[in-house]
C-alpha positions as CSV (number, residue, x, y, z in Angstrom):
1,X,86.1,33.9,28.5
2,X,87.4,37.2,27.0
3,X,84.6,37.1,24.4
4,X,82.0,37.0,27.1
5,X,83.5,39.9,29.0
6,X,83.8,41.9,25.8
7,X,80.2,41.2,25.0
8,X,79.0,42.4,28.4
9,X,81.3,45.4,28.1
10,X,79.7,46.3,24.8
11,X,76.2,45.8,26.2
12,X,77.0,48.3,29.0
13,X,78.3,50.8,26.5
14,X,75.2,50.5,24.3
15,X,72.9,50.8,27.3
16,X,74.5,54.1,28.2
17,X,73.6,55.4,24.8
18,X,69.9,54.7,25.3
19,X,67.7,57.7,26.0
20,X,65.2,56.6,28.7
21,X,61.9,58.4,28.8
22,X,61.1,60.6,31.8
23,X,58.0,60.2,33.9
24,X,55.9,62.7,31.9
25,X,56.8,61.1,28.6
26,X,56.0,57.6,30.0
27,X,52.6,58.7,31.2
28,X,51.9,60.3,27.8
29,X,53.0,57.2,25.9
30,X,51.0,54.9,28.2
31,X,47.8,57.0,27.9
32,X,48.2,57.1,24.1
33,X,48.6,53.3,24.0
34,X,45.6,52.6,26.2
35,X,43.5,55.1,24.2
36,X,44.4,53.4,20.9
37,X,43.6,50.0,22.4
38,X,40.2,51.1,23.6
39,X,39.4,52.7,20.2
40,X,40.4,49.6,18.3
41,X,38.5,47.4,20.8
42,X,35.3,49.5,20.3
43,X,35.8,49.5,16.5
44,X,36.2,45.7,16.2
45,X,33.3,45.1,18.6
46,X,31.0,47.3,16.4
47,X,32.2,45.6,13.3
48,X,31.6,42.1,14.9
49,X,28.1,43.1,16.1
50,X,27.3,44.6,12.7
51,X,28.5,41.5,10.8
52,X,26.5,39.3,13.2
53,X,23.4,41.4,12.7
54,X,23.8,41.2,8.9
55,X,24.3,37.5,9.1
56,X,21.0,37.1,11.1
57,X,19.1,39.4,8.6
58,X,20.2,37.4,5.6
59,X,19.6,34.1,7.4
60,X,23.0,32.6,6.8
């Protein structure tokens, strides 16, 4: 039982060391993540359409 208590005590100490982002940082990180997802989505859509078009042109 002491091991479990010690474990949770250590977890509490480690969680106090974590630097949590503030609201401004969280909005910035979220917008950056969403932007990158949109960019990659558009990129892979274009690649997919281009490869499908090439496939139709060569008749494969």
